[in-house]
C-alpha positions in Angstrom: 20.8 -6.5 -10.9 20.9 -3.1 -9.1 18.6 -2.7 -6.1 15.3 -1.9 -7.9 14.2 0.6 -5.2 17.1 2.8 -6.0 16.0 3.4 -9.6 14.3 6.6 -10.6 10.8 6.4 -11.9 12.0 7.2 -15.4 14.7 4.4 -15.2 12.0 1.9 -13.8 9.7 2.8 -16.7 12.4 2.1 -19.3 13.4 -1.2 -17.5 9.8 -2.4 -17.5 9.4 -1.5 -21.2 12.7 -3.4 -22.0 11.5 -6.3 -19.8 14.6 -6.1 -17.7 12.3 -6.9 -14.7 8.5 -7.2 -14.1 6.2 -4.9 -12.3 5.5 -7.7 -9.8 9.3 -7.8 -9.0 9.4 -4.0 -8.7 6.3 -4.0 -6.5 7.6 -6.8 -4.2 10.9 -5.0 -3.5 8.9 -1.9 -2.5 6.5 -3.8 -0.3 9.5 -5.3 1.5 11.1 -1.8 1.8 7.8 -0.5 3.3 7.7 -3.4 5.8 11.3 -2.7 6.9 10.7 1.0 7.3 7.6 1.0 9.6 9.6 3.1 12.1 9.1 6.0 9.7 5.3 5.8 10.0 5.0 7.0 6.4 2.2 4.6 5.5 -1.1 4.5 7.4 -2.5 1.6 5.3 -0.5 -0.9 3.2 -2.4 -2.6 0.4 0.0 -5.5 -0.7 -2.7 -7.7 -2.2 -4.1 -4.9 -4.3 -0.6 -3.8 -5.3 0.3 -7.4 -6.5 -3.0 -7.7 -8.5 -2.4 -4.3 -10.1 1.2 -5.2 -10.9 0.1 -8.5 -12.6 -2.4 -6.6 -14.6 0.3 -4.1 -15.7 2.7 -6.9 -16.6 0.0 -8.5 -18.8 -0.6 -5.2 -20.6 3.1 -4.5 -21.0 3.5 -8.0 -22.5 0.8 -7.1 -25.1 2.4 -3.7 -25.8 -0.6 -2.0 -24.3 1.1 -0.5 -21.2 0.2 3.2 -20.3 2.7 5.9 -19.4 3.0 4.7 -15.8 2.5 1.0 -16.5 3.7 -1.1 -13.5 5.1 1.9 -11.5 4.5 1.5 -7.7 3.2 4.7 -6.1 2.0 5.9 -2.6 -1.2 7.8 -2.2 -1.7 10.6 0.4 -4.6 9.6 2.7 -6.5 12.7 1.5 -7.4 11.1 -1.9 -10.5 9.0 -1.9 -9.6 5.4 -3.1 -12.5 3.2 -4.0 -13.0 0.3 -1.4 -9.8 1.4 0.4 -10.0 3.2 3.7 -9.6 7.0 3.4 -9.4 9.0 6.7 -7.6 12.3 6.0 -5.7 11.0 9.1 -8.5 12.2 11.4 -10.5 10.2 13.9 -13.7 11.8 12.8 -13.6 9.9 9.5 -13.2 6.6 11.4 -13.0 3.7 9.1 -14.6 5.5 6.1 -14.3 3.5 2.9 -15.3 5.5 -0.2 -17.4 4.0 -2.9 -15.7 6.2 -5.5 -12.2 7.1 -6.7 -10.7 10.6 -6.8 -10.1 11.9 -10.3 -6.4 12.2 -9.8 -5.9 8.6 -8.6 -8.3 7.2 -11.3 -6.0 8.9 -13.9 -2.9 7.2 -12.4 -4.6 3.8 -12.5 -5.8 4.5 -16.1 -2.1 5.0 -17.0 -1.1 1.7 -15.3 0.3 2.8 -11.9 0.3 0.4 -8.9 -1.0 1.4 -5.5 1.2 0.4 -2.6 -1.0 2.0 0.1 -2.1 5.2 1.8 0.4 7.7 3.1 0.3 9.6 6.4 -0.5 13.4 6.4 -1.4 16.1 8.9 -5.0 15.8 10.0 -7.1 17.3 7.2 -3.8 18.6 5.8 -3.6 21.1 8.6 0.0 21.3 9.7 3.6 22.0 8.6 5.3 19.1 10.3 3.1 16.0 10.0 2.7 15.8 13.8 -1.1 16.4 13.8 -2.1 13.0 12.3 -4.3 10.7 14.4 -1.8 8.0 13.4 1.1 9.7 15.0 3.9 11.8 13.5 5.9 10.8 10.4 9.7 10.5 10.8 12.0 12.1 8.3 14.5 9.5 6.9 17.2 12.3 7.2 19.2 12.8 10.4 21.6 15.5 11.5 25.2 14.5 11.2 26.3 12.5 14.2 22.9 12.8 16.0 19.9 10.5 16.2 17.2 13.1 17.0 14.0 12.2 15.1 13.2 15.0 12.7 9.9 16.0 11.1 9.5 15.5 7.3 7.5 18.7 6.9 3.7 18.8 6.3 1.1 18.2 5.5 2.3 15.7 2.8 5.0 14.4 5.2 4.2 10.7 4.5 4.5 11.3 0.8 7.9 13.1 1.1 9.3 10.6 3.7 8.2 7.5 1.6 9.8 8.9 -1.6 13.0 10.0 0.2 13.4 6.6 1.9 12.8 4.8 -1.5 9.6 3.1 -0.3 7.7 4.2 -3.5 8.7 5.6 -6.9 6.6 8.7 -6.4 3.6 9.9 -4.5 0.5 12.0 -4.7 0.4 15.1 -2.4 -1.7 18.2 -1.9 -0.6 21.8 -1.3 -2.8 24.4 0.4 0.0 26.7 1.7 3.2 24.8 1.0 2.2 21.2 1.8 4.0 19.8 -1.2 7.0 22.1 -1.4 8.0 22.3 2.3 8.2 18.5 2.9 10.0 18.1 -0.4 12.6 20.7 0.7 12.9 18.9 4.1 13.6 15.5 2.5 15.6 16.2 -0.6 12.7 15.2 -2.9 11.1 17.3 -5.7 7.7 18.6 -5.2 5.5 20.4 -7.8 2.5 22.5 -6.7 0.6 23.0 -10.0 -1.4 26.1 -11.0 -4.8 26.2 -9.3 -7.2 24.3 -11.6 -4.6 22.2 -13.4 -5.4 19.0 -11.4 -8.9 18.0 -10.4 -9.9 18.4 -6.7 -12.8 16.0 -7.1 -12.5 13.2 -4.5 -9.9 14.9 -2.4 -10.9 15.7 1.2 -11.2 19.4 1.2 -9.3 21.8 3.5 -9.5 25.3 1.9 -11.2 24.9 -1.5 -9.8 28.1 -3.2 -6.2 27.1 -2.2 -6.0 23.3 -2.3 -4.2 21.8 -5.3 -3.0 18.2 -5.9 0.5 17.6 -7.2 3.3 15.0 -7.3 6.4 14.4 -5.1 9.1 12.5 -6.9 12.8 11.6 -6.6 13.9 13.8 -9.5 12.6 16.7 -11.6 12.0 14.2 -14.5 10.1 11.8 -12.3 7.9 14.6 -11.1 7.1 15.8 -14.6 6.1 12.2 -15.6 3.7 12.0 -12.7 2.3 15.5 -13.3 1.3 14.6 -16.9 -0.9 11.8 -15.6 -2.4 13.8 -12.7 -3.3 16.9 -14.7 -6.3 17.4 -16.9 -9.8 18.8 -17.1 -12.5 17.3 -15.0 -16.2 18.2 -15.6 -16.9 17.1 -12.0 -14.7 19.9 -10.6 -16.0 23.4 -11.5 -12.6 25.0 -10.7 -10.8 22.6 -13.1 -9.4 24.3 -16.2 -10.2 23.0 -19.7 -6.9 23.2 -21.5 -4.7 20.6 -23.1 -2.1 18.9 -20.8 1.4 19.4 -22.3 4.2 16.7 -22.3 5.9 18.0 -19.2 8.8 15.6 -19.6 9.8 17.2 -22.9 10.5 20.4 -20.9 13.1 18.7 -18.8 16.6 19.4 -20.2 15.4 22.3 -22.4 17.6 25.3 -22.6 16.8 28.2 -20.2 19.0 30.6 -22.2 17.6 34.2 -22.2 15.0 33.5 -19.4 14.6 36.3 -16.8 14.6 35.0 -13.2 13.1 37.3 -10.6 14.8 37.5 -7.2 12.3 39.2 -4.9 13.9 41.5 -2.3 11.0 41.1 0.1 12.0 37.5 0.7 15.3 38.6 2.4 14.0 38.3 5.9 15.5 39.6 9.1 17.4 36.9 10.9 17.3 34.5 7.8 20.0 31.9 8.3 23.2 32.6 6.4 23.0 29.1 4.9 19.7 29.9 3.2 21.0 33.2 1.9 24.1 31.4 0.5 22.0 28.7 -1.1 19.7 31.3 -2.8 22.7 33.1 -4.2 24.2 29.8 -5.5 20.9 28.9 -7.2 20.8 32.3 -9.0 24.5 31.7 -10.1 23.6 28.2 -11.4 20.7 29.6 -13.5 23.0 32.4 -14.7 25.6 29.9 -15.8 23.0 28.1 -17.8 22.2 31.3 -19.7 19.3 32.7 -17.6 19.4 36.3 -16.3 18.7 36.9 -12.6 17.0 40.3 -12.0 15.8 41.9 -8.7 12.0 42.2 -8.5 9.6 43.6 -5.9 6.6 41.8 -4.4 5.6 44.5 -2.0 2.6 42.7 -0.4 4.5 39.6 0.5 4.6 40.6 4.2 0.8 40.4 4.4 0.6 37.0 2.8 0.9 34.9 5.9 -1.6 36.7 8.1 -4.1 36.9 5.1 -3.6 33.2 4.4 -4.3 32.3 8.1 -7.6 34.1 7.7 -8.7 32.7 4.3 -7.7 29.1 4.9 -9.3 28.6 8.3 -12.5 30.4 7.1 -12.8 27.9 4.2 -11.9 25.0 6.6 -14.6 26.0 9.0 -17.1 25.9 6.1 -15.8 22.6 4.7 -15.6 20.8 8.0 -19.2 21.6 9.0 -20.2 18.4 7.1 -18.5 16.2 9.8 -21.4 16.0 12.2 -21.6 12.3 13.2 -24.8 11.8 11.3 -24.0 10.6 7.8 -20.6 8.9 8.0 -17.5 8.4 10.1 -17.3 8.7 13.9 -20.5 9.1 15.9 -20.5 9.9 19.6 -24.1 9.8 20.9 -25.7 12.7 22.8 -29.1 13.5 24.4 -29.9 15.9 21.6 -28.7 16.5 18.0 -26.7 19.5 19.2 -25.0 17.4 21.8 -24.3 14.6 19.2 -22.5 17.2 17.0 -20.5 18.6 20.0 -19.5 15.2 21.3 -18.5 13.8 17.9 -16.4 16.9 17.0 -14.8 17.1 20.4 -13.6 13.5 20.1 -13.1 13.4 16.3 -11.1 16.5 15.6 -7.5 17.0 16.9 -6.3 20.2 18.6 -4.9 21.9 15.4 -8.1 21.2 13.4 -10.2 22.6 16.3 -8.0 25.7 16.5 -8.3 26.4 12.8 -12.1 25.8 12.7 -12.6 28.2 15.6 -10.4 30.9 14.0 -12.3 30.4 10.7 -15.8 30.5 12.4 -14.7 33.7 14.2 -13.5 35.5 11.1 -16.7 34.6 9.2 -19.1 35.6 12.1 -21.3 38.7 12.0 -19.4 41.8 12.9 -16.0 40.3 12.0 -16.6 39.2 8.4 -15.7 42.6 6.9 -12.9 43.3 9.3 -11.1 40.1 8.6 -12.3 37.8 5.8 -13.2 40.5 3.3 -10.0 42.4 4.0 -7.9 39.3 3.6 -9.5 38.6 0.2 -8.5 42.2 -0.9 -4.9 41.6 0.3 -5.0 38.3 -1.7 -5.9 40.3 -4.9 -2.9 42.6 -4.2 -0.6 39.7 -3.8 -1.8 38.2 -7.1 -1.3 41.6 -8.8 2.4 41.8 -7.5 3.1 38.6 -9.4 1.2 39.8 -12.5 3.2 43.0 -12.6 6.5 41.0 -12.4 5.5 38.6 -15.2 4.3 41.6 -17.3 7.9 42.9 -17.2 9.1 39.8 -18.9 10.1 37.7 -15.8 9.7 34.0 -16.7 10.0 32.7 -13.2 10.8 33.7 -9.6 13.5 32.1 -7.5 13.2 32.0 -3.7 14.2 29.7 -0.8 11.6 27.0 -0.1 11.8 27.1 3.7 13.3 29.3 6.3 15.3 26.4 7.8 16.1 22.7 7.4 14.0 20.1 9.1 13.5 20.5 12.9 13.0 17.9 15.6 9.7 16.2 16.4 8.1 18.1 19.3 10.4 21.1 18.9 7.9 23.6 17.7 4.6 22.3 19.1 4.2 24.8 21.9 3.7 27.9 19.8 1.4 27.5 16.8 2.6 30.9 15.3 6.2 29.6 15.3 4.9 26.6 13.3 2.9 28.8 10.9 6.1 30.8 10.1 7.4 27.7 8.2 5.0 28.6 5.4 6.4 32.1 4.9 8.0 31.4 1.5 5.2 29.2 0.2 1.8 30.7 1.0 2.0 33.5 -1.6 2.0 30.9 -4.4 -1.4 29.5 -3.2 -2.9 32.9 -2.6 -2.1 33.8 -6.2 -3.0 30.4 -7.6 0.4 30.0 -9.3 2.6 26.9 -9.9 5.7 26.4 -7.7 8.4 23.7 -7.6 10.8 22.8 -4.7 14.1 21.3 -5.8 16.9 20.0 -3.5 19.8 22.4 -3.8 22.2 21.7 -1.0 22.7 20.8 2.7 23.1 22.8 5.9 26.1 22.6 8.3 24.5 19.6 10.0 24.1 17.7 6.7 20.3 18.2 6.3 18.8 19.0 2.9 17.7 22.4 1.9 15.5 23.3 -1.1 15.0 26.2 -3.5 11.6 27.2 -4.9 10.8 28.4 -8.4 7.5 30.2 -8.9 6.0 30.3 -12.5 3.4 32.0 -14.6 -0.1 30.5 -14.5 -0.1 27.1 -16.4 3.6 27.4 -17.2 4.8 24.4 -15.2 7.1 23.5 -18.2 9.4 26.5 -17.5 9.6 25.4 -13.9 10.6 21.8 -14.9 13.3 23.2 -17.3 14.8 25.6 -14.6 14.4 22.9 -11.9 16.5 20.5 -13.9 19.3 23.1 -14.1 19.3 23.4 -10.2 19.2 19.6 -9.9 22.1 19.0 -12.2 24.2 21.7 -10.5 23.4 20.5 -6.9 23.4 16.8 -7.6 21.1 14.2 -6.0 21.4 13.1 -2.4 19.7 10.4 -0.4 19.6 9.8 3.4 21.9 7.3 5.0 19.8 4.3 6.0 19.3 3.9 9.8 15.7 2.5 10.0 
């Protein structure tokens, strides 16, 4: 029998249906893989007993012919998703040993469809970061290494644990969230596939909030097909989330392998940055050529307000974070550091509970929302956001089906390499934040490697609620680039 961890989710699903192996066997090999890969620090909580119980239940259902679409598939869950009776911390000290009494909508839909939970995955604290170095559990390590070097690299953030675990074959897929690139950037850094759905496509209920008008849950998988299978279970209307959209969930997997003949692919000239590495430029041209060879038509488009996206994002997101994180006061749940007054209790708890990056963003957010600065910063950033959204609408109105861009400005960098200057770290989001500002879907697909053997990804941006087109186009890039996995060193 081939090593079960090397199967794709789609292959494992078929193997379980054909009874080639059981969910318990599949779960056991992944639990062993997690144990052997603790050096990666991808999991912050392993749930082996629960995983085995869920696997046995899945096997029983498969035996009776009642298995759901994900019956018996072992998954990892980002520690931002509330999981009933299982510790959920958002990788922050301030939540302490918080154990929710409820299940997030997205994870409850995965369990409804028969998936198995292996444990909770590491992420940047409150999803604030582009490298997974801000977690109170320590940084996640990328399973990829530069050729001939043993420098430990970041997996990207904030969903670094999700991307690292999927790339290292520790789980068959993972949940993730994307506020400014937190699914697509780690996917590009680890040669996995990450889908950031349209805002409102997946419920945000039960997910620890960072910036409510930008956050969106999505899957990270080994292949485009795997990601489409996960997406179908994660998506759907939820009356508990007022921003959730009430429209039918299509069969995303059916879009994988569909012809892309006649599709118009926009190549935005504003994404050609000064000083962009030649490797990224070459990869982008290659991606356009692959889509052209498949029958699509690349056309140059303009997104003139792109240059304002990053500054506007770093006003809107911290402002919403400042508002959302006000609930962590040491009174109701999580960490409590006593003080002589209620004000001192708040101060002491937050000083000890929040990490440096979270404190930085809360302070920026509180500043831009304060009297005298609200109009100058927050209101203006919201107006810029409207212009960014209109740029995309104008493109799509001209018949463009999707937009092709690089996913990141570089390959993965070393742990600790970019910690000194926060602005340098924020620039990692340059190609991804526009998608969140406009509420659009975006997918990152592995497309090649740099000169040091590290993976690079391309991003496809789609029309609202047209994830299917992105899966079709993503499959073309995946077939042309081939799949690649890291050499095992851990």
